[in-house]
C-alpha positions as CSV (number, residue, x, y, z in Angstrom):
1,M,158.9,54.9,61.2
2,T,155.7,55.5,59.4
3,K,152.4,54.4,60.8
4,Q,151.9,52.2,57.7
5,N,154.9,50.1,58.2
6,M,155.4,50.3,61.9
7,L,154.1,46.7,62.4
8,S,156.9,45.3,60.3
9,Q,159.3,45.5,63.3
10,G,157.8,42.7,65.5
11,E,159.9,39.7,66.5
12,G,159.5,36.4,64.7
13,T,157.8,38.0,61.6
14,P,155.4,35.3,60.2
15,A,155.8,34.3,56.5
16,A,153.5,36.3,54.2
17,S,152.2,33.2,52.5
18,G,149.1,31.4,53.7
19,S,147.8,34.4,55.7
20,L,144.5,33.9,57.5
21,N,143.4,37.3,56.0
22,R,143.2,35.6,52.7
23,R,140.6,33.1,53.9
24,S,136.9,33.6,54.1
25,F,135.9,33.1,57.7
26,A,132.5,31.9,58.7
27,M,129.9,34.6,59.5
28,T,126.8,32.3,59.7
29,F,126.1,29.1,61.4
30,P,126.0,27.0,58.1
31,Q,129.4,28.4,57.1
32,L,130.8,27.5,60.5
33,I,129.5,23.9,60.2
34,D,130.9,23.7,56.6
35,Q,134.3,24.7,58.0
36,A,134.0,22.2,60.8
37,M,133.1,19.4,58.4
38,A,135.9,20.3,56.1
39,L,138.3,19.9,59.0
40,G,136.8,16.4,59.8
41,M,135.0,17.2,63.0
42,E,133.0,14.4,64.4
43,E,129.2,14.5,64.8
44,H,129.4,15.0,68.5
45,S,131.4,18.2,68.0
46,L,129.0,19.5,65.3
47,V,126.1,19.0,67.8
48,L,128.1,21.0,70.4
49,L,128.5,23.8,67.8
50,R,124.8,23.8,67.2
51,R,124.1,24.0,70.9
52,G,126.6,26.7,71.5
53,H,125.4,28.8,68.5
54,D,121.7,28.5,69.6
55,L,122.7,29.6,73.1
56,A,124.7,32.5,71.9
57,E,121.9,33.5,69.5
58,R,119.4,33.7,72.4
59,M,121.8,35.6,74.7
60,V,122.8,38.3,72.2
61,D,119.5,38.8,70.4
62,G,119.1,42.5,69.6
63,M,122.7,43.4,70.1
64,Y,125.0,44.8,67.4
65,R,128.6,45.8,66.8
66,P,129.3,49.5,66.2
67,Q,129.5,49.0,62.4
68,G,125.9,47.6,62.5
69,M,126.8,44.0,62.3
70,P,124.7,41.6,64.5
71,F,126.7,40.6,67.5
72,I,126.1,36.9,66.7
73,T,128.0,37.4,63.5
74,H,131.0,38.7,65.5
75,L,130.8,35.6,67.8
76,V,130.6,33.2,64.8
77,R,133.5,34.7,63.0
78,T,135.6,34.8,66.2
79,A,134.9,31.0,66.6
80,S,135.8,30.5,63.0
81,I,139.2,32.1,63.5
82,V,139.7,30.0,66.6
83,M,138.8,26.9,64.7
84,A,141.2,27.8,61.9
85,Q,143.9,27.6,64.5
86,G,143.2,23.9,65.1
87,Q,141.9,24.5,68.6
88,P,139.9,21.8,70.5
89,I,136.2,22.0,70.3
90,E,135.8,23.4,73.8
91,V,138.0,26.4,72.8
92,V,135.9,26.9,69.6
93,I,132.7,26.8,71.7
94,A,134.2,29.3,74.1
95,G,135.1,31.5,71.1
96,L,131.5,31.3,70.1
97,L,130.3,32.5,73.5
98,H,133.3,34.6,74.5
99,G,131.4,37.9,75.1
100,V,128.3,36.6,76.9
101,Y,129.5,37.5,80.4
102,L,130.3,41.1,79.2
103,L,126.9,42.0,77.7
104,H,125.9,44.2,80.7
105,R,128.8,46.6,79.8
106,F,127.5,47.5,76.3
107,E,125.7,50.7,75.3
108,G,121.9,50.5,75.9
109,S,122.2,47.0,77.4
110,R,119.4,45.6,79.5
111,R,121.5,42.6,80.5
112,R,122.5,41.9,84.1
113,K,126.0,41.1,85.3
114,A,126.6,37.4,85.3
115,R,125.6,35.5,88.4
116,P,126.3,31.9,89.6
117,A,123.1,30.7,88.0
118,N,124.3,32.0,84.6
119,R,127.5,30.0,85.0
120,A,125.6,26.9,86.0
121,Y,123.3,27.3,83.0
122,L,126.3,27.6,80.6
123,Q,128.0,24.6,82.2
124,R,124.9,22.4,81.6
125,E,124.6,23.6,78.0
126,V,128.1,23.5,76.7
127,G,130.2,21.8,79.5
128,Q,132.4,23.0,82.3
129,D,135.6,23.2,80.2
130,A,134.1,25.6,77.7
131,E,132.3,27.6,80.3
132,A,135.5,28.0,82.3
133,L,137.2,29.5,79.3
134,V,134.3,32.0,78.7
135,W,134.6,33.0,82.4
136,G,138.3,33.3,82.0
137,Y,137.9,35.5,78.9
138,A,135.6,37.9,80.8
139,H,138.2,38.3,83.6
140,L,141.4,38.4,81.5
141,G,143.3,41.7,81.6
142,W,143.9,42.8,78.1
143,H,143.8,46.5,77.1
144,G,147.1,48.4,77.4
145,R,150.6,47.6,76.3
146,K,151.8,46.9,79.8
147,V,149.1,44.3,80.4
148,I,149.7,42.4,77.2
149,E,153.5,42.5,77.6
150,E,152.9,40.9,81.0
151,H,151.1,38.0,79.3
152,L,154.0,37.7,76.9
153,E,156.5,37.6,79.8
154,K,154.5,35.1,81.8
155,L,153.5,32.9,78.8
156,A,155.9,30.1,79.6
157,S,154.3,29.7,83.1
158,Y,150.7,29.7,81.8
159,G,148.6,26.6,81.8
160,A,146.6,25.3,78.9
161,D,143.4,27.1,79.9
162,R,145.1,30.5,80.2
163,R,146.8,30.0,76.8
164,S,143.5,29.0,75.3
165,V,141.9,32.2,76.6
166,L,144.7,34.2,75.0
167,V,144.0,32.5,71.6
168,I,140.3,33.5,71.9
169,E,141.4,37.1,72.8
170,L,143.7,37.3,69.8
171,A,140.9,35.9,67.5
172,N,138.6,38.5,68.9
173,E,141.3,41.2,68.2
174,L,141.5,40.1,64.6
175,E,137.8,40.0,64.2
176,D,137.6,43.5,65.6
177,H,139.8,44.7,62.7
178,L,138.5,42.7,59.8
179,D,136.4,44.8,57.3
180,L,138.0,47.9,58.9
181,A,135.4,47.5,61.6
182,V,137.1,49.7,64.3
183,L,136.9,52.7,61.9
184,Y,133.1,52.7,62.4
185,R,133.5,53.5,66.1
186,R,133.2,57.2,66.7
187,H,136.0,58.7,68.8
188,F,137.7,55.3,69.1
189,P,141.5,55.8,69.4
190,Y,142.3,52.9,67.1
191,R,145.5,54.5,65.8
192,R,146.9,55.0,69.2
193,R,146.0,51.5,70.3
194,I,147.5,49.9,67.3
195,E,150.7,51.9,67.7
196,E,150.8,51.2,71.4
197,Y,150.4,47.4,71.4
198,G,149.8,46.1,67.9
199,N,153.2,44.6,67.8
200,V,152.8,43.0,71.2
201,C,149.7,41.2,70.0
202,V,151.5,40.0,66.9
203,N,154.4,38.8,69.0
204,L,152.1,37.1,71.4
205,A,150.4,35.1,68.6
206,V,153.8,34.1,67.3
207,R,154.9,33.0,70.8
208,L,151.8,30.9,71.1
209,G,152.8,29.1,67.8
210,L,150.1,30.9,65.8
211,R,152.2,32.4,63.1
212,E,149.3,32.7,60.5
213,L,147.2,34.5,63.1
214,G,150.1,36.9,63.8
215,Q,150.5,37.7,60.1
216,A,146.7,38.2,59.8
217,L,146.8,40.6,62.7
218,R,149.7,42.5,61.2
219,E,147.8,42.9,57.9
220,A,144.6,43.9,59.5
221,Y,146.3,46.5,61.6
222,D,148.2,47.9,58.6
223,A,145.0,48.0,56.5
224,T,143.2,49.9,59.3
225,L,146.0,52.5,59.6
226,A,146.0,53.0,55.8
227,H,142.3,53.8,55.5
228,N,139.9,56.6,56.5
229,L,136.1,56.6,56.3
230,P,133.8,59.5,55.5
231,Q,132.4,60.9,58.7
232,G,128.9,60.4,57.5
233,V,129.2,56.6,57.7
234,I,130.7,56.4,61.1
235,R,128.3,55.2,63.8
236,E,127.7,57.1,67.1
237,Y,128.6,54.0,69.1
238,T,132.1,53.4,70.6
239,N,131.3,49.8,71.6
240,A,128.7,47.1,71.0
241,Y,125.1,48.2,71.7
242,E,121.6,47.0,72.2
243,L,118.7,48.5,70.2
244,P,115.5,49.3,72.0
245,R,112.8,46.8,71.3
246,C,110.6,48.0,68.5
247,T,107.2,46.8,67.2
248,S,105.7,48.2,64.0
249,G,108.0,51.1,64.2
250,R,107.1,51.9,67.8
251,K,109.3,51.3,70.9
252,D,108.0,49.0,73.5
């Protein structure tokens, strides 16, 4: 089996038509609001999106993805993918904030590990339901075939919150691979990871009833495996990072 077609062997292969990869996901707040309005979201939900975005913007200011994309853009596009799955507003908000309890792990980060006061703050800003999903995302086991297969095996016993966290995780997985983003991470074992559990992620999306998301993941994985980048454009970072503060060309 070649690396290029290895993802065609997953169970429940989604139909090729209507793939999410053929849509333009929101990468800015106005685009996210446009998407929400096109889906008929009520004003209350739009206000929650504004609040969630402004909170995320403050919390991730100065942070970037390895390809140089502002971290807030990653959060917006992940939320856009979640929204495209027809998820409730609290799940979309959680997608918009999904990484905020993990910022202390990133390269050069000056953030502290989340404390009870941080949780209380998010609960006041976006509600307890959305915050609980953000907390659940930060503590969900994910990396490695065995871990994801365990989610697949236990899916029938999972409650709504656990399933919603998996939707956010799969949306994040897709966003990670759009624009060949993982190729910009130096020494990142993307081929091994796709070969190890790409199919499992696709199958998990299908089992969750998200066939378009499964197809989009399949296409994003295959596109990643089919491309190589010149070494000179690959960043030194293997994960998200925070730039040192700089004023007039001088570090603080």
